[in-house]
C-alpha positions, 0 to 999 in steps of 0.5 A: 500500500505504498504507491499512487491512486490516480483519481478522475476527480469529479466536478464540485469536489476540492482536492482536500475533499478528494484526499478525505474520500481516499482516507475513508476508502482506506478505513473501509478496507481496513474494516473489511480486512480486519487490519490496523495499519493506517496510511499517510495520504496526500495529493500531488497537485491542487485542482479547483472544485470546478475542474475535473480529471487527473488528481494523483493521490499518494499513499504511504511512502509515496507521500514523500514524492507528492512535493515533486509531483507539484513541480511537474508539467500538466496538460489541460483541456479548457473552454473559454466562453466569450462575452462575460468575465466573472470575479472568479474567472469561471462560471461559478463567479458573478459577472463583473464585465461584459462585451459584445465583441466576439473574436473570429477563429482567425483572430484567435489563431493569430494571438495564440503564439503570444501565449506560447513559451515563457509568459508573465501572468497574474494569478486569479484573486480567487486562488489559494496563494498566501497574502500576508498569511491569508489565502487570497480567496478568503480576502476576495470573499470578504470583498477586499481588493487583492493585488496579485503579483505577476509570475513567470510560467511556461506554456509549452504548447497551446492548441485549439481542440474545439469551437462553437460559432455564432454568426461567423464568430466564436461564442466559445473555444476549447483549448489544450494547454501543456503548461509548467507548474504554477500556471493558472488556466483561469488567468490564461483564459482571461488574458487570451480574451482580453488580447482578443478585445473582449472578455471571457471566463472558463466554463470547463476545465479538465486535467488530462495529464499530471507529470507521468499520470494520465486519464488512462489510469485514472479511476472514479470515486465510485470505483474506489468505494467498490474496491474498498468494500471488496478489500481490493484498493491495492489492485487499483494502485500504481507503484511508488516508482510510477511517479519516478519514471523519468529518474534513472535507476541506480542498482545498489548492494545490500550493504549500500542500501543499508548505508543509504537507509542510515542517511550515509553518503556513498562514494565511487559511483560517478553519476550526475543528477537525481537517481533512484537507488534500487535494491533489486525491485525495492526502492531504497531512496531518491538520491542526488549524485555530484561526481562520485558523491551520492547523497540521500534526498528522500529515503523510503521505509520499505 
């Protein structure tokens, strides 16, 4: 039970609520099987309640990798409806600006390159960013003016996935975005609409990939609950190493594995960068190598 559950998060459920649902499922399985062991649970990347799709849930020793998952690239499908901007930048907020301007497909295609590559964006006021110790969305809900500082993010790819036209202009468009960590899709939608001389907001947001995890391995909460009642959650899980597919493996001997588990440094294996130390099929530690020195970054109690 050390690994990943990849949820296909439903609309209306927050990431913290999704973690709570997994904890409940694990408790159910524990009751079914008569076990006593409890497992740490954490998520690998926040999704808005509006959003659906890939939400990696780390269990057991995999929770030590959740922070690394937060730093990974993501891919989203999202729909921008033109003509109205809301305070939350999605369909759950109240309208704060309107425009009769509707862009053409050609106009949209012309401005998309401006939003590809490194860009600066201001996060939404309704976001979980801390401002003087308070969440931005808490301040916004109190009616306080929230000034969001711009941040640098990277849009690796931005393509048109669908459209809805009215009288030769776009009523809405669905885009697919491959983005770096820290990118706010709602802000991207806002800025694209403004660049087209109109306003807009997100009406659909679906994450189709987070790091190495895709919808192909994602499960519904109903399937998770069913597995819990049958004591079969483990059958739905991906191994801890699934979150480290891009890290080269480093085979170690039993003595070297013991040394790493004790937090000691290894010498004599020249490599560079992150490596996954493996004793046979068992992950021992995520290590970082600089020349002949190999130091533990995250040790696994397996």
